[in-house]
N, C-alpha and C positions, 0 to 999 in steps of 0.2 A: 297554514302553518309551513312550518321552513321544509324546505326540498329534501326527501329522503336519498342518502347516501345509494350509490348502485356499486355493485361490484361487477368487476369485467370477467366472465368467464365462458371459459369455450367460444370464443370470439365474438359475444355480444354483452351488451349492458344489462345485469338483469336489475329487478326492483322487487324487492319483498310488499308481500301482499299487509303486513301490518303495519300500525305508525311508527313504531322505533323508541329509541331513545332517545332523547334531546342533547347536541353536544351544543356546549353553550359557550359565548363570548366569554374569554378569559378578564377584559376590563367590565362591561354595561351587566353581562350577566342573561344576556339576550340569547334566544335558539339560532345558532347559525347554520344547523342541518340536524338530522334526524338520523341515527344510524340500527340496521335490523337485518342481521343475515339470515331470516329462517326461511329454508326452504331452497338456499345455494348447495349444489349439487358439489359438493367438497371433493368425492372420490371422481367426478365426473373432469375437474378441472386437472388435478393430477393426471389421469388418463389421457385427456389432450393434450395437455404439456409435453407429454412422455412421448404419445404418438402423431402429435402434428407439428410444433414448437422444436421440441429436441432434433428433428431428420434435416428441419429447414435451417435450423443455426448448425448442426455440424456439417452441412453439407459446403457452408463458406470455409475459408481461410481464415488463419488470425487477423492476416491482415486487412482481411474482407470485414470480421467484425469490428473491428477496430476505426476501419472508417465510419462504420455505421455510428460508432459510439460520436466519432467527432459532429458529424451530423447532427445526430440526436441532441448534443451538447451543444449547438449552433443553435437549432429549432426551439431548443430551450431559453437559453440565452434570449431569445427575441421579445420571451414571455415574462420577462422576470417582474415587470411593474406591475402585471397579474398576480403574480405571485405573492410579491412583496405586499401587497394590500391585503389577501388575505390571510398572511401570514400574522400581518396585524391584530389579527382577531384571537390567533392563539396568545398572545401577549409577546411575540417578538416586536423588538424595537426595530430600527435600521438596520445597527450594530449587530442585532442577533439575526438580521435576516442575511447579513453579509454570511456571519455564520454557515446557516441552515441552509437558505436558498445556493445562494450563490458558490457556499463552499459543496455543496453537491454536484453542480452544473462542472465547476473547477475538476472534482474528480473525475467527471466523464472523460475530461479533454486530458487528464494527465493518463487516466488508463489508454486512451486510445492512442497518445504518443510511445507509451511506452509498448506498445503491443504491435505497432509499426517497427519500432529501434531493436526491441531487446527479443522477437518471438520471430520464426520462419515465416514465408508465405505459403503455410501448408495447414493442414491439421493434425499433425502428428509432430510431438516436440523429443528429440532425442535429450538424454538427461546425462553430460556428459561422455567424454571416450569411451570407443569401444574398448571391451577389457576381454586381451588374447587370453584363451583359455587351453589351449595347445600348442603343441611345439610348431607344428608344422604349420601354423597361421589359417587353418582353414576351419576352425570356429571358434568364436568369438560372441560375446556377450554384449547387450547393448540395453541401457534400459531407456524405456518411453516412456512418457505422459500422452493418453489417449482422452477422447472425452467420454466419460460416462452418459448412460441412455437412462437419466434419471432427471427429475424435476429439483431446482434448488427453493426452497422455503425461507423467506426470511420472515422473522418475528420480532417487529419493532416496536422499540417505546410512543410513549407521545411527546418527548420531548425535541425531534427531530425529527418531522415528518416527512422533509426533503434529503436532505444528507443522509439520513437513516435508510433510506430505500435505494437512493444511486449509488452510495458505497458500498451496497452487496453488491448491485444488478450489474454494477461494471467486470468486475473480476469473474462474478460467475457466466454472464455474456462471453465473453473473451475468453474463457474455458470451454463455451459450447455447450452449456447448461440452461435450459428457460428456466423464467422465476416467476414464482407464485409471491405476492406481497398480501402478508396477512398483517392489517392495521384495523383497529375499532375505534379510533379517536380520529380518523386524519380525514375532516374534509378539504385538506390542503394536499395531501396525498394523493386523495381521490381527481382532484384538479389537475396535477402533474397527469396522473396516468393519463387522463383524459387528454390532454396535448399531444403526450405520445402518441397513443392508438389514432389519434385525427391526423397524425404526421404522417403514415404507412411507414415510418422508417424502419421499424421492427419489423423482422418477418412473424406471422400470425403465428401464435401460442408461444412466444417468446418471452411473454409477460402477461402475468392475469395478475387481479386484483381482488383479495377478498375482504369487503368492508365489513369486517364480522369477528367476533369471537373467534380465536383459531381453535377453540375447543373440537376433541375428534380429527384433528386435521393430522395427527401422527400418525393414527390406527392405520390409513389409507397409504401409507410410504412404506419404502420398499428399501433394500439393500445397496440399490443402485441411486437413491434418493438424501441429498444433505438439507439440515435446515442449522440455518445462522438464525439465533437468538439473542436481542439485546432486552433486557430489563433487569430485575430484580434478583438478588441469590437465590432467592428462596422459592422464585420460579425456576430457576436454573437450575435447582438441586433435584424438581419435581422431573423435570423433563430428564433428567440424566437416569432418572430412575425409570423411566417409561419402558413399558417393556420394547416397543417398537424398535429403542436405543438399544436396551440390553439386550437381546434376544432378535432383533428383526434385522440389525448391520445396519441400520441410520446412522450418518455420520451424524454429527451434533457439533456446533462450535456456539460456544457461550460467552458473551460478551455483557458481564454483570455489574450494577455498580461499584464503588468501592470507595474505601476512606484516603482517598488522593492524598499523598503531603507537599510538602516545599519546606526545604533545611535551607537555613540560614548557616552558611559554613561560620567557624568559629573565626577566622582571619577578619570577618568585616567590622567596620566602626561606623557608629552614625553619619559621619561626613563622608563616607564611599559613597561611589555611586550604584553599589551593588546593597546597600541598606535600603535607599529609594526604589530600585528596581525591585527589590522585594514587599517591600509594600504597595507598589504600584500594581503588582503582578496578583497579589492575594486578592486587592479588591476590584481585579478587573473578573479575577475566577468567581467571586461570590456575587457581582453582577450581570456578566453574561449568561442571557437567558435567565436571568433571576435564578442564578444558582441550579435551575434543572438541567447539570449535566453532568456525565457519569463521569466527566476527567476533571472536573472541579475540584479546588483544595479544597478538602476539610481539614487538615490538620497542618498548623503552619508552626514549624518547629525551629525554637528561636535560642541563639544561646541565652543562658539565664540571666545575664549581666544586661540585657538589651530587651528584656519583654516590656520592660515598660516604655522603653522609646520607642518598640516599635508598637505597642498599642497606641500611644499618643499618634503618633504617624500615620497608622491605619485609620483612627478616628477623626482625624481630620480631613482625608481622603474621603473618607464615608461621606462627611458633614457638605459634599460638593456634589454626591450624587441625587440626581434630581429621577426620583421615580413619581408614574403616573401613566397616563396614556402615550400606548409607544408608538402609536400613529404621528407625536406630538415630536421634530427635528430634538426639542432639546433634552427630553426626556432622555437618560442613562439607563434605565431599568424599568421594565413592564411588570404585567403580575404574574404570578403561576399560573400554571396552565386553568385550573379550576378549582370552586371553594373545597371538594375534596381532598384536591394537595394540599392547599392552605391547611386543613385540618390536620393533614397527615405531618406535614411539618412541626406543625405546633407540639403535636406529640412527641416528636424526636426533641423539638427544643427541651420539651420537661425532663425529657430522659437525662441531657446532656445536662442540664441545671443540678442535677443531684449531685455531681461531683465539680461541676464549673461554673463559673459567674460571669454576666453578662459584663462588658468592659467597654462595648460601644456598639449603639444602635439599639432600637427598643421594638419587639418583636410583637410588642402588643399594641402599639402605636404608628398607624402609617396618613399620612395627609399628601393624597397621588394628587397629583397637577393633575388637570381637567378631568378628572374621571371622581364615580363615587366609591368609598374606600369599602363600604358595605356590598355594593352590588359587584363590583369587581373583586380578585381574590391575589389583594395585594396586602404584600409584607415587605416591611424594612430592613435591610441588610442588619445584618447581628455577627459582632464576633463577641466570641466569650472565651474566658481565660480557666485554664487547669493546671493543676498541681502535673508534676510527671509522674506519679502514680494512681493517676485517675486512671480506673478502666473505663468510664462511657466514650470519651472522643473515641476510643482505638475499636469502638464495636457498634456504638448507633452512630447512623447514618441520616442527618435532616437534608430531605433535597432541597434545597432550597438556597436561600442567600446566606449562609449558617457556613461560619468556619469557629476552629476553637485553635488559639495560643496554649504553645505545650515550652514549659522551658528546657534545656539541658546542661548540661556540666561539661561532657567531653563527646567527642565525634564517636565514641564507640555508643556511647546513650543515646546521639540522633538515630542512629542507625539501629539501635533494639527498641528506640520510640515508632518509629516508621515501621519495624517489622510487627511490630503488635496490630499495625491493622491486617495482616495475616494474608497479603498479598493485595498490590492495586495496580490500575490502567499505567499510572503515569505519574512521577515524582519528579520534583527538581530540587535542584541545587545551587543556590544562586553563592559565590563568589569568588574572588580571583587569584587566591595562593595553589599553584597546581598539586602540592602533595596534599592540603588539606580537602581541597576537592573530589580528587582521587580516591583518599580513605573513605571517603563518605559515598561516591558514587559505584565505586567496588562493594561497597556492604551492601546498598541499597538495590542493587542489579538483580539478587536472585529473588527480590521481592515485587518486583516493578518487570512490565512490559515494554515500557517506553522511560526513560531518562532525560530531561531536559538540565543542561547548563548555562547556566545565565550568569553573562557578565556586563561589562562595559565594554567589552569587545566583540561579541555579538548582538547586543542588546539590538542596534538600528536594525538589524535583517531576521531578529527570531520572531518566529509566529506565535510564541507564548504556550505557556503550560497546558493549555487545555483543548488545542486543536491536534485534532489528528491529521497527518499527512497521506496522499497515497504513496507514497516512495517506504514508509515507514511502517513497522508492523501497528496496529491497535487490537489490542487485550492484554491482558494478565496472568499473573497464575492466580491459586489459591480463588480466594473470594471472588476477586475478579473475574474467574469464571475458566480459566485455563485456556482459553480461545484465542484464535489472532485472525485477524481481518487485514485487508489492506497487504501493504509490505509488499508494494509494488509487483513482480510477476508472483511472489509469493503467495497472495493472495489466488490470483490462476488457477496458481498449484493444488492448491487446498482442495477444487472443486475436481479436479483430475485424478485419474489412476495412473500411478507408476507403477513399468511393468517389465521384467526382466527379460529380455527375449533372447535366444540363443540360437544362433543360426551360422550358416556360414558367411563367410564377408559378402560376396555377393547377393544373399538373401537379404542378411541388414541392410546392406544398402538400396534393396528394391522395396524394404518397410516403411524404411525412415527417409527418405529421400537425400541422404548426403552420403556422399561416398565412404567407404569403410576401407580401411588399409588394409591388403591382401585382395579387394574385388579386381575385376577383371578394368582396364584400362582398353580405351578406343581409342585406337589410331586410323586415319583414315587418308592419313595425306594430305590433310588440310590443317595450317597451323592454325588452332584455338581461338588465338587470338585478332584472327581474320572472320571470325563468326558471330554473327547477332545472336542476343539473346533468344529469338526463335529459334536458331541454327544449334547452339550450343545443347550439349549434352551431359550431364551427370557421367564422370569417366573418360571424357576425353580429356587428351594428354598430348604433352611433348617433353623427349625425350632430346635432352640437347645433346651438340657438340662436345667431345672434351677442351679442358682450357688447361695449360701448365703453371703454377702461381712463380714467379721468377723471385729474385731478392731485390730486382730491381723496383718491381711490383709493391713489393713488402716496402721497400725504403722510400718511393714515391709519394706511397699511400701518407706513411709518418709524415714527410715532409708536408704535404699536401693538407694533409686534417691538421697536423700539430699534434696528433696520437702519439708519441714518440716513448713510449713504455717500453721498458728494458725489454722484454719478450720479442719485441720487433727492432729492435735496433741494436742491442749489447748482447754479441754472439756469447760472450764469458758468463754476462749474468743470466743469460736465455738457458744458459746450458747446465748452469748450477739449479735450475729451478726443476723438481722430481714431475713436474704438470708437462714440461714439454722438451726438453734436454737439448735446445737450441733454438735458432730464429725460427720463428710461427708468423704466421699472415693473422691481422687483424680479424675478428669474427667480421667485423662489417663490411672487410674487405671482401672476404670469402661470399657475404652477400651480396654485396655491388656486383664483383663477378658472375656471380649466376643469373641475375637480372638481364647483364647484358648478354646471355646464353638462351635466354627463352623471350624474350621482350622481341615482338616484331615492330621495326621501328615505324612500317608508313603507318598513316592516319587511315580510320579503319574502325570498326563497331568499339574499341574500346575508347572509354574515353579519358579516366584518368585511375590511377591509385590510391587509394584513402587510407591505406594501410596496412601494417605485418601484424599479426597478433601468435603468440604462442610460440616465438622466437626460440630455441634452445642451440648451442651450441656441442657439439658430442665429442668433437676428437680431433686436435688441432692438425692445421694445415701447415705444412714444413714447405720452405724454396723446393722447385723440383717436382712436388707435388700437383697431379692432375685432379680437375674435378669436374664435374657434369653436374648436372640437375633433370630431375624430375619431378612436371609441373601436372597437375591435374584439377579437373574441375570437379569441387567437393560439392560446391553449394550453389545453388542458381536462385536467384531471389528477384522477382520481378516486383519493382515500387511500383503501387497504387498512383495513378493521377501521373505518374512521370512516362516521358518516353526511355527509360532506360531501370536497368535494375543492377543489381549488387550478385556479384559472382566470388565466391572463396575457393580458393583453389589449394592445394595440397603441397608444398613445395619439398623435397629430399634432395639436397647437394650432397653426393658421395664423392671419395676419393679412387685412384686406381685402383686399388684392393674392395671398392664395392663397399665399404664402410659409410656408413653415414657422417658425415660431419656437421651438419647442418641443419635443421626440421623446420616448418614454421609455414604460416597460411597467408598468404600474399589477398590483398582483399582489393578488389577491381570494381569499376560500373561501366557498364555495358550496354551498348544502345539495344532496345527491343528490335530495332529492322535495323537491317546497311543503311549507312548512311545514302544519302544520292550524289551518284558522281555529277 
């Protein structure tokens, strides 16, 4: 008998006592593994995640969590051959494995990089600048993101057993929430979780696997927990109506199936590169993962006069698609995940055929290379053609290698056809005329979570219609579920709580770990640039001496830099300017002189200045005005794995009247320890 899959619950692998249900090889029909969740203590898993995993994860800073994700990605990369081999049994080809297995691991790398670059080395994330709430500056408001003391439950579909898990795990982990993965089809998911557990990289309790039906899972969740669901719109609707969501405060994100479209812009002609790109992309989306992707193109919307030529182009490309054993390198498309799924797709095709006719391919005939068509869940790609007024292509999804081509006469009709899908994860517009593309994109945008604009200029680097990316939002409105995943740090913030904190500047600084305007400054007689990262403290300040800006300074800077704008060089024209009323110093001259006022030139812990953020020139500086600068350590961020860190300094340049003339943040790299003498 095939092995019974196990759940990883409360720090141990759990095997059910019954035989379970068989999970079949998509190609041969043989049983790969058996599945049973009988006896799993689901409430215990949730409590364990909250009690053990949550505190361990929240004790780590964002940077420490990001470093762990990178180590995990490296560890899983070493096992990709093993994962690919088992993935073939799900029906996945080498190309499919690149999307699911390699794409999932790549998402871990992506979030690790974003966490280290865009989040502080802390456990709290300030959201925007402090808001001044009182005239005297002693009362401020600051929005902050903090980790929630719950669990992040992910309920995944069958089609992406690796990417589906890792793309949800990465942002939840960065946010400080332990994950419970619920999957009832995933022998590949179980293998990946085993390798993760064996690595010992993740703190105990931060990842658990429920290899069983998620039935009853929501009942044990509460207001601090989140659920990320990927699956059918029908199941998503049931989850939204669940008492735990409606009354219990559980946060639910839904990413559902959708009738994604690709629109060929009206400017395209058969000889244009965009025409070929459209046909190539459509065939790719029909055949990758055998069309079993929530982002696949279900509706190809084409100018009416080009429909026949596009059908011919797609038919020619489909004729070259080799269907068969996914482990065979020459095979471009494997079987569906199982016989039941093939039955469901055939039912959907029958529904579509009430208003559409097959024009390329034959869903009733398939001669797979190196495999038995009856034992495996094989289905040949099928393109249908429907009239513009047909209803079924906008209502019925065949979750397989099936798409419908639909003609349109005007750009407005193309947008209207796309909108009839009632919300999609992704749409694409293929065209090269900016005006035509703009009109369609803006019309499609309210109905889509992501839009790919494809033309001859970006085709070489385009990742394709159906590939969600860690940096971009994955989700869509309406039928697509209304949820959002990924999107870079947005995906992390979905798991966190944003709170408005009202306090004094000193308290705001203490809470956020970031110096707040109005907070105390620390002057101990030691220039802050002489302090290592270990010695430097938030609030450490230098208040410079004053320097008079002369007319000669302004003239020299203009000549030296070539910036001879009239406000700096022509007294009469400058006097006529209502903003200046005479010759004024260049803003960059003011900033340059300010640097000379605060920089300590001798070698020391400060290694480099690597940028300036949020520079604003507030008040003009005229010849004869004096300036001084106050520089305050605003944020200190040690870099993991490096002997230095980043220091963000608040810089305020004022004039003799105490008015700020320029404000900005100075960014420096500072050694963690004093350099050896």
